[in-house]
C-alpha positions in Angstrom: 105.7 44.4 104.6 102.4 45.4 103.0 100.8 46.0 106.4 103.7 48.1 107.5 103.4 50.5 104.5 99.6 50.7 105.1 100.1 51.5 108.7 102.7 54.2 108.1 100.7 55.8 105.3 97.7 55.9 107.5 99.7 57.4 110.3 101.1 60.1 107.9 97.5 61.0 106.9 96.4 61.1 110.5 99.4 63.3 111.5 98.8 65.6 108.5 95.1 65.9 109.4 95.9 66.7 113.1 98.5 69.3 112.0 96.0 70.9 109.6 93.2 71.0 112.2 95.6 72.4 114.9 96.8 75.1 112.5 93.2 76.0 111.5 92.0 76.3 115.0 95.1 78.2 116.1 94.7 80.7 113.2 91.1 81.3 114.1 91.9 81.8 117.8 94.9 84.2 117.2 93.3 86.4 114.6 91.8 89.7 115.7 89.2 91.8 114.0 90.3 95.1 112.6 87.7 97.8 112.4 88.3 101.1 110.5 87.8 104.1 112.8 88.1 106.7 110.0 87.0 107.0 106.4 89.6 106.3 103.8 89.3 109.8 102.5 89.9 111.4 105.9 93.0 109.3 106.4 94.3 110.2 102.9 93.7 113.9 103.6 95.5 113.7 106.9 98.4 111.9 105.4 98.7 114.5 102.5 98.5 117.4 104.9 101.1 115.9 107.3 103.4 115.1 104.4 103.1 118.5 102.8 103.6 120.2 106.1 106.9 118.3 106.6 108.0 119.0 103.0 107.3 122.7 103.4 109.2 122.8 106.7 112.2 121.0 105.3 112.2 123.1 102.1 112.1 126.3 104.1 115.0 125.3 106.3 117.0 124.1 103.3 116.2 127.2 101.4 117.4 129.4 104.3 120.6 127.4 104.6 121.4 127.3 100.9 120.6 131.0 100.6 123.2 131.7 103.3 125.7 129.5 101.5 125.0 131.3 98.2 125.3 134.8 99.7 128.5 133.8 101.5 129.9 132.4 98.3 129.0 135.5 96.4 130.6 137.8 99.0 133.8 135.7 99.3 134.3 135.0 95.6 137.5 136.3 94.1 136.1 137.0 90.6 132.9 138.3 89.0 132.0 135.0 87.2 131.9 133.1 90.5 129.9 135.9 92.1 127.4 135.8 89.3 127.0 132.1 89.6 126.3 132.4 93.3 123.6 135.0 92.7 122.1 132.7 90.0 122.0 129.9 92.4 120.3 132.1 95.0 117.6 133.0 92.5 117.1 129.3 91.7 116.7 128.5 95.4 114.1 131.2 95.9 112.2 130.1 92.8 112.2 126.4 93.9 111.0 127.4 97.3 108.2 129.6 95.9 107.1 126.7 93.7 107.0 124.1 96.4 105.1 126.4 98.8 102.9 127.7 96.0 101.7 124.3 95.2 100.5 123.9 98.8 98.9 127.3 98.8 97.1 126.5 95.5 95.8 123.2 96.8 94.7 124.8 100.1 92.8 127.5 98.1 91.2 125.1 95.5 90.3 122.2 97.8 87.4 124.0 99.6 85.8 124.8 96.2 85.4 121.0 95.6 83.8 120.2 98.9 80.4 118.6 98.5 80.8 117.8 94.8 81.5 114.1 95.3 78.3 113.4 97.2 75.2 111.7 95.9 71.9 113.5 96.8 
């Protein structure tokens, strides 16, 4: 009985060792090297510009649609209170659109002023 346990324990260690070596060799063979083609700051700048461009486009379309809804609501309302609320919403839509696009214009104006400041000479 003692020899059977010793043989099975040895076989388990051997199988575990073979599995570990096969896994290690396979992992080395299947991994590929990844090399960065761009600087991290260039990628971040590209992502920010793309994201802001999409946000500005979506906000412009939504502002146009919601302005049309507000104007139609103001023109078709049956009392002065509802009409005033529609015009107030129209003002809020225009202000929100101006703020969203103003942030992008501000960043586009300010960013060139900081070019070259983060370099070591």
